[in-house]
Jmol script that loads the backbone (N, CA, C; Angstrom):
load data "model"
ATOM      1  N   MET A   1      25.333  -1.992 -18.401  1.00  0.00           N
ATOM      2  CA  MET A   1      24.701  -1.995 -17.900  1.00  0.00           C
ATOM      3  C   MET A   1      23.196  -2.664 -17.881  1.00  0.00           C
ATOM      4  N   ASN A   2      22.839  -2.698 -19.209  1.00  0.00           N
ATOM      5  CA  ASN A   2      21.537  -3.837 -18.372  1.00  0.00           C
ATOM      6  C   ASN A   2      21.262  -4.975 -18.012  1.00  0.00           C
ATOM      7  N   LYS A   3      22.934  -5.253 -18.604  1.00  0.00           N
ATOM      8  CA  LYS A   3      22.583  -7.213 -17.893  1.00  0.00           C
ATOM      9  C   LYS A   3      23.324  -7.043 -16.365  1.00  0.00           C
ATOM     10  N   LEU A   4      23.773  -5.845 -15.900  1.00  0.00           N
ATOM     11  CA  LEU A   4      23.770  -5.605 -14.287  1.00  0.00           C
ATOM     12  C   LEU A   4      22.451  -5.372 -13.717  1.00  0.00           C
ATOM     13  N   LEU A   5      21.778  -4.560 -14.683  1.00  0.00           N
ATOM     14  CA  LEU A   5      20.400  -4.231 -13.944  1.00  0.00           C
ATOM     15  C   LEU A   5      19.803  -5.271 -13.828  1.00  0.00           C
ATOM     16  N   ALA A   6      19.526  -6.170 -15.086  1.00  0.00           N
ATOM     17  CA  ALA A   6      18.834  -7.337 -14.885  1.00  0.00           C
ATOM     18  C   ALA A   6      18.997  -8.410 -14.053  1.00  0.00           C
ATOM     19  N   ARG A   7      20.391  -8.584 -13.652  1.00  0.00           N
ATOM     20  CA  ARG A   7      20.511  -8.987 -12.998  1.00  0.00           C
ATOM     21  C   ARG A   7      20.205  -9.065 -10.899  1.00  0.00           C
ATOM     22  N   ALA A   8      20.165  -7.412 -11.291  1.00  0.00           N
ATOM     23  CA  ALA A   8      19.981  -7.168  -9.677  1.00  0.00           C
ATOM     24  C   ALA A   8      18.392  -7.028  -9.778  1.00  0.00           C
ATOM     25  N   GLU A   9      17.623  -7.432 -10.665  1.00  0.00           N
ATOM     26  CA  GLU A   9      15.767  -6.958 -10.618  1.00  0.00           C
ATOM     27  C   GLU A   9      15.522  -7.912  -9.684  1.00  0.00           C
ATOM     28  N   PRO A  10      15.819  -9.457  -9.183  1.00  0.00           N
ATOM     29  CA  PRO A  10      14.769  -9.860  -8.069  1.00  0.00           C
ATOM     30  C   PRO A  10      15.417  -9.123  -6.788  1.00  0.00           C
ATOM     31  N   PHE A  11      16.187  -8.827  -6.680  1.00  0.00           N
ATOM     32  CA  PHE A  11      16.799  -8.619  -5.150  1.00  0.00           C
ATOM     33  C   PHE A  11      16.316  -6.881  -5.244  1.00  0.00           C
ATOM     34  N   THR A  12      16.040  -6.457  -6.403  1.00  0.00           N
ATOM     35  CA  THR A  12      15.587  -4.747  -5.814  1.00  0.00           C
ATOM     36  C   THR A  12      13.844  -5.097  -6.527  1.00  0.00           C
ATOM     37  N   TYR A  13      13.449  -5.864  -6.587  1.00  0.00           N
ATOM     38  CA  TYR A  13      11.873  -6.079  -6.604  1.00  0.00           C
ATOM     39  C   TYR A  13      11.559  -6.296  -4.921  1.00  0.00           C
ATOM     40  N   GLN A  14      12.836  -7.241  -4.185  1.00  0.00           N
ATOM     41  CA  GLN A  14      12.415  -7.648  -2.680  1.00  0.00           C
ATOM     42  C   GLN A  14      12.026  -6.717  -2.109  1.00  0.00           C
ATOM     43  N   LEU A  15      13.359  -5.316  -2.404  1.00  0.00           N
ATOM     44  CA  LEU A  15      13.721  -4.377  -1.419  1.00  0.00           C
ATOM     45  C   LEU A  15      12.503  -3.833  -1.513  1.00  0.00           C
ATOM     46  N   LEU A  16      11.687  -3.133  -2.747  1.00  0.00           N
ATOM     47  CA  LEU A  16      10.786  -2.614  -3.256  1.00  0.00           C
ATOM     48  C   LEU A  16       9.542  -3.151  -2.577  1.00  0.00           C
ATOM     49  N   ARG A  17       9.349  -4.545  -2.683  1.00  0.00           N
ATOM     50  CA  ARG A  17       7.654  -5.235  -1.540  1.00  0.00           C
ATOM     51  C   ARG A  17       8.342  -4.823  -0.184  1.00  0.00           C
ATOM     52  N   ILE A  18       9.370  -4.906   0.151  1.00  0.00           N
ATOM     53  CA  ILE A  18       9.470  -4.916   1.823  1.00  0.00           C
ATOM     54  C   ILE A  18       9.398  -3.377   2.079  1.00  0.00           C
ATOM     55  N   ALA A  19       9.741  -2.397   1.382  1.00  0.00           N
ATOM     56  CA  ALA A  19       9.760  -1.123   1.804  1.00  0.00           C
ATOM     57  C   ALA A  19       8.213  -0.517   1.650  1.00  0.00           C
ATOM     58  N   VAL A  20       7.568  -1.053   0.438  1.00  0.00           N
ATOM     59  CA  VAL A  20       6.185  -0.449   0.289  1.00  0.00           C
ATOM     60  C   VAL A  20       5.413  -0.725   1.072  1.00  0.00           C
ATOM     61  N   GLY A  21       5.480  -2.036   1.799  1.00  0.00           N
ATOM     62  CA  GLY A  21       5.301  -3.579   2.519  1.00  0.00           C
ATOM     63  C   GLY A  21       4.863  -2.666   4.123  1.00  0.00           C
ATOM     64  N   LEU A  22       6.257  -2.264   4.110  1.00  0.00           N
ATOM     65  CA  LEU A  22       6.163  -1.593   5.660  1.00  0.00           C
ATOM     66  C   LEU A  22       5.812  -0.989   5.492  1.00  0.00           C
ATOM     67  N   LEU A  23       6.054   0.480   5.325  1.00  0.00           N
ATOM     68  CA  LEU A  23       5.764   1.577   4.987  1.00  0.00           C
ATOM     69  C   LEU A  23       4.033   1.836   4.598  1.00  0.00           C
ATOM     70  N   PHE A  24       3.445   1.824   4.395  1.00  0.00           N
ATOM     71  CA  PHE A  24       1.987   0.853   4.394  1.00  0.00           C
ATOM     72  C   PHE A  24       1.443   0.244   5.515  1.00  0.00           C
ATOM     73  N   ALA A  25       1.755  -0.564   6.389  1.00  0.00           N
ATOM     74  CA  ALA A  25       1.701  -0.879   7.518  1.00  0.00           C
ATOM     75  C   ALA A  25       1.901   0.282   8.475  1.00  0.00           C
ATOM     76  N   PHE A  26       2.998   0.849   8.201  1.00  0.00           N
ATOM     77  CA  PHE A  26       3.308   2.199   9.433  1.00  0.00           C
ATOM     78  C   PHE A  26       1.737   3.269   9.069  1.00  0.00           C
ATOM     79  N   HIS A  27       1.080   2.819   8.136  1.00  0.00           N
ATOM     80  CA  HIS A  27      -0.437   4.013   7.884  1.00  0.00           C
ATOM     81  C   HIS A  27      -1.426   3.092   8.669  1.00  0.00           C
ATOM     82  N   GLY A  28      -1.419   1.998   8.966  1.00  0.00           N
ATOM     83  CA  GLY A  28      -2.381   1.149   9.556  1.00  0.00           C
ATOM     84  C   GLY A  28      -1.479   1.040  11.157  1.00  0.00           C
ATOM     85  N   ALA A  29      -0.780   1.134  11.573  1.00  0.00           N
ATOM     86  CA  ALA A  29      -0.268   1.589  12.779  1.00  0.00           C
ATOM     87  C   ALA A  29      -0.828   2.659  13.779  1.00  0.00           C
ATOM     88  N   GLN A  30      -0.690   3.935  12.727  1.00  0.00           N
ATOM     89  CA  GLN A  30      -1.044   5.412  12.855  1.00  0.00           C
ATOM     90  C   GLN A  30      -2.617   5.031  13.169  1.00  0.00           C
ATOM     91  N   LYS A  31      -3.557   4.944  12.329  1.00  0.00           N
ATOM     92  CA  LYS A  31      -4.476   4.468  12.431  1.00  0.00           C
ATOM     93  C   LYS A  31      -5.563   3.603  13.742  1.00  0.00           C
ATOM     94  N   LEU A  32      -4.840   2.528  13.787  1.00  0.00           N
ATOM     95  CA  LEU A  32      -5.307   1.174  14.675  1.00  0.00           C
ATOM     96  C   LEU A  32      -4.261   1.891  16.116  1.00  0.00           C
ATOM     97  N   PHE A  33      -3.169   2.818  16.217  1.00  0.00           N
ATOM     98  CA  PHE A  33      -2.660   2.181  17.080  1.00  0.00           C
ATOM     99  C   PHE A  33      -2.422   3.954  18.236  1.00  0.00           C
ATOM    100  N   GLY A  34      -2.241   4.462  16.808  1.00  0.00           N
ATOM    101  CA  GLY A  34      -1.910   6.237  16.976  1.00  0.00           C
ATOM    102  C   GLY A  34      -0.914   6.128  17.160  1.00  0.00           C
ATOM    103  N   LEU A  35       0.558   5.620  16.526  1.00  0.00           N
ATOM    104  CA  LEU A  35       1.808   5.345  16.616  1.00  0.00           C
ATOM    105  C   LEU A  35       2.019   6.576  15.389  1.00  0.00           C
ATOM    106  N   PHE A  36       3.292   6.760  15.476  1.00  0.00           N
ATOM    107  CA  PHE A  36       3.927   7.555  14.561  1.00  0.00           C
ATOM    108  C   PHE A  36       3.359   8.904  13.854  1.00  0.00           C
ATOM    109  N   GLY A  37       2.409   9.416  15.035  1.00  0.00           N
ATOM    110  CA  GLY A  37       2.217  10.531  14.947  1.00  0.00           C
ATOM    111  C   GLY A  37       0.768  10.438  14.340  1.00  0.00           C
ATOM    112  N   GLY A  38      -0.091   9.684  14.519  1.00  0.00           N
ATOM    113  CA  GLY A  38      -1.199   9.705  13.959  1.00  0.00           C
ATOM    114  C   GLY A  38      -1.909   9.240  15.144  1.00  0.00           C
ATOM    115  N   GLN A  39      -3.314   9.152  14.942  1.00  0.00           N
ATOM    116  CA  GLN A  39      -4.645   9.244  15.522  1.00  0.00           C
ATOM    117  C   GLN A  39      -5.191   8.410  15.764  1.00  0.00           C
ATOM    118  N   ARG A  40      -5.438   7.443  16.704  1.00  0.00           N
ATOM    119  CA  ARG A  40      -6.682   6.225  17.192  1.00  0.00           C
ATOM    120  C   ARG A  40      -7.684   6.326  16.075  1.00  0.00           C
ATOM    121  N   VAL A  41      -8.578   5.387  15.943  1.00  0.00           N
ATOM    122  CA  VAL A  41      -9.784   5.247  15.125  1.00  0.00           C
ATOM    123  C   VAL A  41     -10.639   4.526  15.662  1.00  0.00           C
ATOM    124  N   ALA A  42     -11.829   4.620  15.596  1.00  0.00           N
ATOM    125  CA  ALA A  42     -12.819   3.393  16.561  1.00  0.00           C
ATOM    126  C   ALA A  42     -12.211   2.357  14.807  1.00  0.00           C
ATOM    127  N   LEU A  43     -12.654   1.028  16.069  1.00  0.00           N
ATOM    128  CA  LEU A  43     -11.744  -0.463  15.174  1.00  0.00           C
ATOM    129  C   LEU A  43     -13.165  -0.680  14.242  1.00  0.00           C
ATOM    130  N   ILE A  44     -13.985  -0.356  14.693  1.00  0.00           N
ATOM    131  CA  ILE A  44     -15.210  -0.797  13.528  1.00  0.00           C
ATOM    132  C   ILE A  44     -15.819   0.156  13.032  1.00  0.00           C
ATOM    133  N   SER A  45     -15.102   0.152  12.144  1.00  0.00           N
ATOM    134  CA  SER A  45     -15.314   2.146  11.244  1.00  0.00           C
ATOM    135  C   SER A  45     -14.467   2.390   9.871  1.00  0.00           C
ATOM    136  N   GLN A  46     -14.744   2.569   8.697  1.00  0.00           N
ATOM    137  CA  GLN A  46     -14.599   2.484   7.374  1.00  0.00           C
ATOM    138  C   GLN A  46     -13.125   2.913   7.948  1.00  0.00           C
ATOM    139  N   PHE A  47     -12.595   3.918   8.713  1.00  0.00           N
ATOM    140  CA  PHE A  47     -11.144   3.884   9.028  1.00  0.00           C
ATOM    141  C   PHE A  47     -10.094   2.900   9.594  1.00  0.00           C
ATOM    142  N   GLY A  48     -11.222   1.875  10.558  1.00  0.00           N
ATOM    143  CA  GLY A  48     -10.415   0.711  11.542  1.00  0.00           C
ATOM    144  C   GLY A  48     -10.493   0.113  10.140  1.00  0.00           C
ATOM    145  N   ALA A  49     -11.499  -0.382   9.534  1.00  0.00           N
ATOM    146  CA  ALA A  49     -11.310  -1.861   8.512  1.00  0.00           C
ATOM    147  C   ALA A  49      -9.533  -0.991   7.442  1.00  0.00           C
ATOM    148  N   ALA A  50      -9.836   0.150   6.819  1.00  0.00           N
ATOM    149  CA  ALA A  50      -9.020   0.884   6.742  1.00  0.00           C
ATOM    150  C   ALA A  50      -7.255   0.235   6.962  1.00  0.00           C
ATOM    151  N   GLY A  51      -7.353   0.519   8.436  1.00  0.00           N
ATOM    152  CA  GLY A  51      -6.349   0.480   9.465  1.00  0.00           C
ATOM    153  C   GLY A  51      -5.940  -0.935   9.140  1.00  0.00           C
ATOM    154  N   VAL A  52      -6.804  -1.961   9.500  1.00  0.00           N
ATOM    155  CA  VAL A  52      -6.205  -3.439   9.541  1.00  0.00           C
ATOM    156  C   VAL A  52      -5.882  -3.826   8.275  1.00  0.00           C
ATOM    157  N   ILE A  53      -6.253  -3.034   6.916  1.00  0.00           N
ATOM    158  CA  ILE A  53      -5.464  -3.901   5.776  1.00  0.00           C
ATOM    159  C   ILE A  53      -4.723  -3.217   5.448  1.00  0.00           C
ATOM    160  N   GLU A  54      -4.353  -2.107   5.539  1.00  0.00           N
ATOM    161  CA  GLU A  54      -3.157  -1.402   6.020  1.00  0.00           C
ATOM    162  C   GLU A  54      -1.940  -2.295   6.709  1.00  0.00           C
ATOM    163  N   LEU A  55      -2.142  -2.227   7.692  1.00  0.00           N
ATOM    164  CA  LEU A  55      -1.465  -3.049   8.812  1.00  0.00           C
ATOM    165  C   LEU A  55      -0.827  -4.645   8.627  1.00  0.00           C
ATOM    166  N   VAL A  56      -1.876  -5.457   8.029  1.00  0.00           N
ATOM    167  CA  VAL A  56      -1.691  -6.811   8.145  1.00  0.00           C
ATOM    168  C   VAL A  56      -1.226  -6.864   7.239  1.00  0.00           C
ATOM    169  N   GLY A  57      -1.800  -6.397   6.090  1.00  0.00           N
ATOM    170  CA  GLY A  57      -1.737  -6.714   4.429  1.00  0.00           C
ATOM    171  C   GLY A  57      -0.180  -6.301   4.457  1.00  0.00           C
ATOM    172  N   GLY A  58      -0.364  -5.190   5.048  1.00  0.00           N
ATOM    173  CA  GLY A  58       1.352  -4.290   4.790  1.00  0.00           C
ATOM    174  C   GLY A  58       2.280  -5.445   5.374  1.00  0.00           C
ATOM    175  N   LEU A  59       2.439  -5.784   6.334  1.00  0.00           N
ATOM    176  CA  LEU A  59       2.905  -6.615   7.030  1.00  0.00           C
ATOM    177  C   LEU A  59       3.275  -8.595   5.968  1.00  0.00           C
ATOM    178  N   LEU A  60       2.377  -8.593   5.644  1.00  0.00           N
ATOM    179  CA  LEU A  60       2.304  -9.951   4.876  1.00  0.00           C
ATOM    180  C   LEU A  60       3.283  -9.475   3.336  1.00  0.00           C
ATOM    181  N   ILE A  61       2.700  -8.318   2.948  1.00  0.00           N
ATOM    182  CA  ILE A  61       3.227  -8.031   1.679  1.00  0.00           C
ATOM    183  C   ILE A  61       5.209  -7.950   1.731  1.00  0.00           C
ATOM    184  N   ALA A  62       5.376  -7.529   3.312  1.00  0.00           N
ATOM    185  CA  ALA A  62       6.518  -6.986   3.376  1.00  0.00           C
ATOM    186  C   ALA A  62       7.246  -8.552   3.909  1.00  0.00           C
ATOM    187  N   ALA A  63       7.181  -9.464   4.319  1.00  0.00           N
ATOM    188  CA  ALA A  63       7.509 -10.528   4.272  1.00  0.00           C
ATOM    189  C   ALA A  63       7.201 -12.265   3.394  1.00  0.00           C
ATOM    190  N   GLY A  64       6.492 -11.451   2.211  1.00  0.00           N
ATOM    191  CA  GLY A  64       6.407 -12.322   1.585  1.00  0.00           C
ATOM    192  C   GLY A  64       5.299 -13.391   0.996  1.00  0.00           C
ATOM    193  N   VAL A  65       4.219 -13.159   1.907  1.00  0.00           N
ATOM    194  CA  VAL A  65       3.524 -14.021   2.310  1.00  0.00           C
ATOM    195  C   VAL A  65       1.901 -13.729   1.026  1.00  0.00           C
ATOM    196  N   ALA A  66       1.855 -14.635   0.902  1.00  0.00           N
ATOM    197  CA  ALA A  66       0.239 -14.710   0.009  1.00  0.00           C
ATOM    198  C   ALA A  66       0.806 -13.375  -0.722  1.00  0.00           C
ATOM    199  N   VAL A  67       1.439 -12.466  -1.603  1.00  0.00           N
ATOM    200  CA  VAL A  67       1.544 -11.279  -2.117  1.00  0.00           C
ATOM    201  C   VAL A  67       0.449 -10.926  -3.160  1.00  0.00           C
ATOM    202  N   SER A  68       0.668 -11.804  -3.885  1.00  0.00           N
ATOM    203  CA  SER A  68      -0.198 -11.484  -5.057  1.00  0.00           C
ATOM    204  C   SER A  68      -2.244 -11.294  -4.120  1.00  0.00           C
ATOM    205  N   PRO A  69      -2.600 -12.244  -3.637  1.00  0.00           N
ATOM    206  CA  PRO A  69      -3.847 -11.420  -3.042  1.00  0.00           C
ATOM    207  C   PRO A  69      -3.810 -11.163  -2.815  1.00  0.00           C
ATOM    208  N   VAL A  70      -2.854 -10.335  -1.355  1.00  0.00           N
ATOM    209  CA  VAL A  70      -3.421  -9.554  -0.302  1.00  0.00           C
ATOM    210  C   VAL A  70      -2.462  -8.086  -1.026  1.00  0.00           C
ATOM    211  N   ALA A  71      -1.756  -8.245  -1.867  1.00  0.00           N
ATOM    212  CA  ALA A  71      -1.537  -6.893  -3.008  1.00  0.00           C
ATOM    213  C   ALA A  71      -2.417  -6.162  -3.528  1.00  0.00           C
ATOM    214  N   PHE A  72      -3.332  -7.492  -3.961  1.00  0.00           N
ATOM    215  CA  PHE A  72      -4.825  -7.042  -5.205  1.00  0.00           C
ATOM    216  C   PHE A  72      -5.613  -6.331  -4.059  1.00  0.00           C
ATOM    217  N   ILE A  73      -5.720  -6.846  -2.868  1.00  0.00           N
ATOM    218  CA  ILE A  73      -6.726  -6.241  -1.659  1.00  0.00           C
ATOM    219  C   ILE A  73      -6.242  -5.331  -1.494  1.00  0.00           C
ATOM    220  N   CYS A  74      -5.163  -4.764  -1.054  1.00  0.00           N
ATOM    221  CA  CYS A  74      -4.429  -3.478  -0.723  1.00  0.00           C
ATOM    222  C   CYS A  74      -4.510  -2.560  -2.195  1.00  0.00           C
ATOM    223  N   SER A  75      -4.294  -3.053  -2.884  1.00  0.00           N
ATOM    224  CA  SER A  75      -4.659  -2.108  -4.293  1.00  0.00           C
ATOM    225  C   SER A  75      -6.032  -1.648  -4.616  1.00  0.00           C
ATOM    226  N   GLY A  76      -6.678  -2.322  -4.270  1.00  0.00           N
ATOM    227  CA  GLY A  76      -8.200  -1.829  -4.276  1.00  0.00           C
ATOM    228  C   GLY A  76      -8.630  -1.258  -2.866  1.00  0.00           C
ATOM    229  N   GLU A  77      -8.142  -1.089  -2.080  1.00  0.00           N
ATOM    230  CA  GLU A  77      -8.196  -0.069  -0.903  1.00  0.00           C
ATOM    231  C   GLU A  77      -7.842   1.072  -1.066  1.00  0.00           C
ATOM    232  N   MET A  78      -6.909   1.121  -1.700  1.00  0.00           N
ATOM    233  CA  MET A  78      -6.160   2.312  -2.126  1.00  0.00           C
ATOM    234  C   MET A  78      -7.077   3.341  -3.180  1.00  0.00           C
ATOM    235  N   ALA A  79      -7.586   2.459  -4.377  1.00  0.00           N
ATOM    236  CA  ALA A  79      -8.049   2.749  -5.276  1.00  0.00           C
ATOM    237  C   ALA A  79      -9.508   3.858  -4.723  1.00  0.00           C
ATOM    238  N   PHE A  80     -10.316   2.531  -3.838  1.00  0.00           N
ATOM    239  CA  PHE A  80     -11.653   3.344  -2.999  1.00  0.00           C
ATOM    240  C   PHE A  80     -10.746   4.297  -2.206  1.00  0.00           C
ATOM    241  N   ALA A  81     -10.218   4.459  -1.194  1.00  0.00           N
ATOM    242  CA  ALA A  81      -9.524   5.495  -0.897  1.00  0.00           C
ATOM    243  C   ALA A  81      -9.492   6.799  -1.753  1.00  0.00           C
ATOM    244  N   TYR A  82      -8.449   6.929  -3.254  1.00  0.00           N
ATOM    245  CA  TYR A  82      -8.569   7.792  -4.040  1.00  0.00           C
ATOM    246  C   TYR A  82      -9.845   8.367  -4.112  1.00  0.00           C
ATOM    247  N   PHE A  83     -10.966   7.465  -4.387  1.00  0.00           N
ATOM    248  CA  PHE A  83     -12.149   7.999  -5.460  1.00  0.00           C
ATOM    249  C   PHE A  83     -12.518   8.142  -4.357  1.00  0.00           C
ATOM    250  N   GLN A  84     -12.930   7.818  -2.844  1.00  0.00           N
ATOM    251  CA  GLN A  84     -14.364   8.409  -2.168  1.00  0.00           C
ATOM    252  C   GLN A  84     -13.185   9.746  -1.355  1.00  0.00           C
ATOM    253  N   ALA A  85     -11.988  10.100  -0.901  1.00  0.00           N
ATOM    254  CA  ALA A  85     -11.804  11.125  -0.002  1.00  0.00           C
ATOM    255  C   ALA A  85     -10.958  11.971  -1.123  1.00  0.00           C
ATOM    256  N   HIS A  86     -10.246  11.765  -2.522  1.00  0.00           N
ATOM    257  CA  HIS A  86      -9.297  12.968  -2.932  1.00  0.00           C
ATOM    258  C   HIS A  86      -9.889  13.243  -4.465  1.00  0.00           C
ATOM    259  N   PHE A  87     -10.718  12.010  -4.677  1.00  0.00           N
ATOM    260  CA  PHE A  87     -11.196  12.428  -6.797  1.00  0.00           C
ATOM    261  C   PHE A  87     -12.163  13.239  -6.462  1.00  0.00           C
ATOM    262  N   PRO A  88     -13.289  13.938  -5.506  1.00  0.00           N
ATOM    263  CA  PRO A  88     -14.102  14.663  -5.773  1.00  0.00           C
ATOM    264  C   PRO A  88     -13.583  16.326  -5.511  1.00  0.00           C
ATOM    265  N   ARG A  89     -12.396  16.679  -5.070  1.00  0.00           N
ATOM    266  CA  ARG A  89     -11.619  17.562  -4.828  1.00  0.00           C
ATOM    267  C   ARG A  89     -11.127  18.321  -5.828  1.00  0.00           C
ATOM    268  N   ALA A  90     -10.749  17.222  -6.901  1.00  0.00           N
ATOM    269  CA  ALA A  90     -10.118  17.226  -7.947  1.00  0.00           C
ATOM    270  C   ALA A  90      -9.392  15.877  -8.347  1.00  0.00           C
ATOM    271  N   VAL A  91      -9.781  16.161 -10.218  1.00  0.00           N
ATOM    272  CA  VAL A  91      -9.610  15.012 -10.919  1.00  0.00           C
ATOM    273  C   VAL A  91      -8.091  14.292 -10.810  1.00  0.00           C
ATOM    274  N   VAL A  92      -7.136  15.151 -10.809  1.00  0.00           N
ATOM    275  CA  VAL A  92      -5.224  14.829 -10.475  1.00  0.00           C
ATOM    276  C   VAL A  92      -5.060  14.769 -10.031  1.00  0.00           C
ATOM    277  N   PRO A  93      -3.995  13.999  -9.494  1.00  0.00           N
ATOM    278  CA  PRO A  93      -3.684  13.564  -7.768  1.00  0.00           C
ATOM    279  C   PRO A  93      -2.796  14.497  -7.048  1.00  0.00           C
ATOM    280  N   ILE A  94      -2.085  15.239  -8.041  1.00  0.00           N
ATOM    281  CA  ILE A  94      -1.121  16.489  -7.245  1.00  0.00           C
ATOM    282  C   ILE A  94      -2.153  17.795  -7.208  1.00  0.00           C
ATOM    283  N   GLN A  95      -3.521  17.739  -7.479  1.00  0.00           N
ATOM    284  CA  GLN A  95      -3.989  18.924  -7.326  1.00  0.00           C
ATOM    285  C   GLN A  95      -5.005  18.818  -6.275  1.00  0.00           C
ATOM    286  N   ASN A  96      -4.985  17.002  -5.339  1.00  0.00           N
ATOM    287  CA  ASN A  96      -6.182  16.699  -5.021  1.00  0.00           C
ATOM    288  C   ASN A  96      -5.457  15.976  -3.436  1.00  0.00           C
ATOM    289  N   GLY A  97      -4.385  15.516  -3.837  1.00  0.00           N
ATOM    290  CA  GLY A  97      -4.046  15.214  -2.071  1.00  0.00           C
ATOM    291  C   GLY A  97      -3.585  13.995  -2.032  1.00  0.00           C
ATOM    292  N   GLY A  98      -4.006  13.221  -3.729  1.00  0.00           N
ATOM    293  CA  GLY A  98      -4.003  11.915  -3.588  1.00  0.00           C
ATOM    294  C   GLY A  98      -2.551  11.163  -3.937  1.00  0.00           C
ATOM    295  N   GLU A  99      -1.053  11.538  -4.385  1.00  0.00           N
ATOM    296  CA  GLU A  99      -0.471  11.332  -4.882  1.00  0.00           C
ATOM    297  C   GLU A  99      -0.401  10.126  -3.769  1.00  0.00           C
ATOM    298  N   LEU A 100      -0.647   9.841  -3.023  1.00  0.00           N
ATOM    299  CA  LEU A 100       0.156   8.964  -1.846  1.00  0.00           C
ATOM    300  C   LEU A 100      -0.774   7.281  -1.914  1.00  0.00           C
ATOM    301  N   SER A 101      -2.053   7.897  -2.509  1.00  0.00           N
ATOM    302  CA  SER A 101      -3.216   6.427  -3.009  1.00  0.00           C
ATOM    303  C   SER A 101      -2.610   6.107  -4.174  1.00  0.00           C
ATOM    304  N   ALA A 102      -2.497   6.946  -4.382  1.00  0.00           N
ATOM    305  CA  ALA A 102      -2.170   6.681  -6.923  1.00  0.00           C
ATOM    306  C   ALA A 102      -1.143   5.422  -6.888  1.00  0.00           C
ATOM    307  N   LEU A 103       0.373   6.205  -5.878  1.00  0.00           N
ATOM    308  CA  LEU A 103       0.902   5.650  -6.635  1.00  0.00           C
ATOM    309  C   LEU A 103       0.912   3.903  -5.447  1.00  0.00           C
ATOM    310  N   TYR A 104       0.443   3.802  -4.251  1.00  0.00           N
ATOM    311  CA  TYR A 104      -0.055   2.954  -3.342  1.00  0.00           C
ATOM    312  C   TYR A 104      -0.834   1.723  -4.321  1.00  0.00           C
ATOM    313  N   CYS A 105      -1.989   2.055  -5.027  1.00  0.00           N
ATOM    314  CA  CYS A 105      -2.665   1.747  -5.992  1.00  0.00           C
ATOM    315  C   CYS A 105      -1.814   0.910  -6.778  1.00  0.00           C
ATOM    316  N   PHE A 106      -1.125   1.424  -7.778  1.00  0.00           N
ATOM    317  CA  PHE A 106      -0.429   0.916  -8.147  1.00  0.00           C
ATOM    318  C   PHE A 106       0.750   0.191  -8.030  1.00  0.00           C
ATOM    319  N   THR A 107       1.618   0.278  -7.672  1.00  0.00           N
ATOM    320  CA  THR A 107       2.655  -0.025  -7.325  1.00  0.00           C
ATOM    321  C   THR A 107       1.819  -2.169  -6.646  1.00  0.00           C
ATOM    322  N   PHE A 108       0.941  -1.909  -5.600  1.00  0.00           N
ATOM    323  CA  PHE A 108       0.088  -3.251  -5.361  1.00  0.00           C
ATOM    324  C   PHE A 108      -0.274  -3.418  -6.547  1.00  0.00           C
ATOM    325  N   LEU A 109      -1.130  -3.361  -7.695  1.00  0.00           N
ATOM    326  CA  LEU A 109      -1.438  -4.316  -8.540  1.00  0.00           C
ATOM    327  C   LEU A 109      -0.475  -4.778  -9.255  1.00  0.00           C
ATOM    328  N   TYR A 110       0.990  -4.247  -9.365  1.00  0.00           N
ATOM    329  CA  TYR A 110       1.869  -4.442 -10.235  1.00  0.00           C
ATOM    330  C   TYR A 110       2.042  -5.919  -9.333  1.00  0.00           C
ATOM    331  N   PHE A 111       2.613  -5.666  -7.669  1.00  0.00           N
ATOM    332  CA  PHE A 111       2.610  -6.800  -7.439  1.00  0.00           C
ATOM    333  C   PHE A 111       1.506  -8.257  -7.133  1.00  0.00           C
ATOM    334  N   ALA A 112       0.567  -7.672  -7.392  1.00  0.00           N
ATOM    335  CA  ALA A 112      -0.521  -8.757  -7.568  1.00  0.00           C
ATOM    336  C   ALA A 112      -0.630  -9.212  -8.921  1.00  0.00           C
ATOM    337  N   ALA A 113      -0.204  -8.536 -10.062  1.00  0.00           N
ATOM    338  CA  ALA A 113       0.296  -9.272 -11.287  1.00  0.00           C
ATOM    339  C   ALA A 113       1.707 -10.048 -11.844  1.00  0.00           C
ATOM    340  N   ARG A 114       2.039  -9.522 -10.664  1.00  0.00           N
ATOM    341  CA  ARG A 114       3.726 -10.223 -11.258  1.00  0.00           C
ATOM    342  C   ARG A 114       3.491 -11.468 -10.934  1.00  0.00           C
ATOM    343  N   GLY A 115       2.941 -12.138  -9.511  1.00  0.00           N
ATOM    344  CA  GLY A 115       2.328 -13.330  -9.738  1.00  0.00           C
ATOM    345  C   GLY A 115       3.576 -14.265  -8.161  1.00  0.00           C
ATOM    346  N   ARG A 116       4.739 -13.343  -8.300  1.00  0.00           N
ATOM    347  CA  ARG A 116       5.243 -14.437  -7.003  1.00  0.00           C
ATOM    348  C   ARG A 116       5.923 -13.557  -6.471  1.00  0.00           C
ATOM    349  N   ASN A 117       6.201 -13.978  -5.350  1.00  0.00           N
ATOM    350  CA  ASN A 117       7.215 -12.888  -4.531  1.00  0.00           C
ATOM    351  C   ASN A 117       8.777 -12.689  -4.303  1.00  0.00           C
TER     352      ASN A 117
END
end "model"
wireframe off; spacefill off
backbone 0.3
color backbone group
């Protein structure tokens, strides 16, 4: 079983990168364009900056372009979002609604540390 999974690892990593990148880009599209049930925010605002990072960063990660530096920026954005919006409510993500921010943060940190597409 381990040999089979080891051979599938490059493909599963690519699938993870593409899926996570696209899902992240959808969050940016919500903020910037009001798509997918979101509300538009002012481009020149903290949420607007987050939307640009999410949309552009997510698409670049999904496409496999400059994954390490872009994922590092996206990871930082999610860490910032967690500590600014969720942590003040409670420490534990399940209690403060920050599970998605934490999951994105550590997934992007893994992509950045992996160092290759």
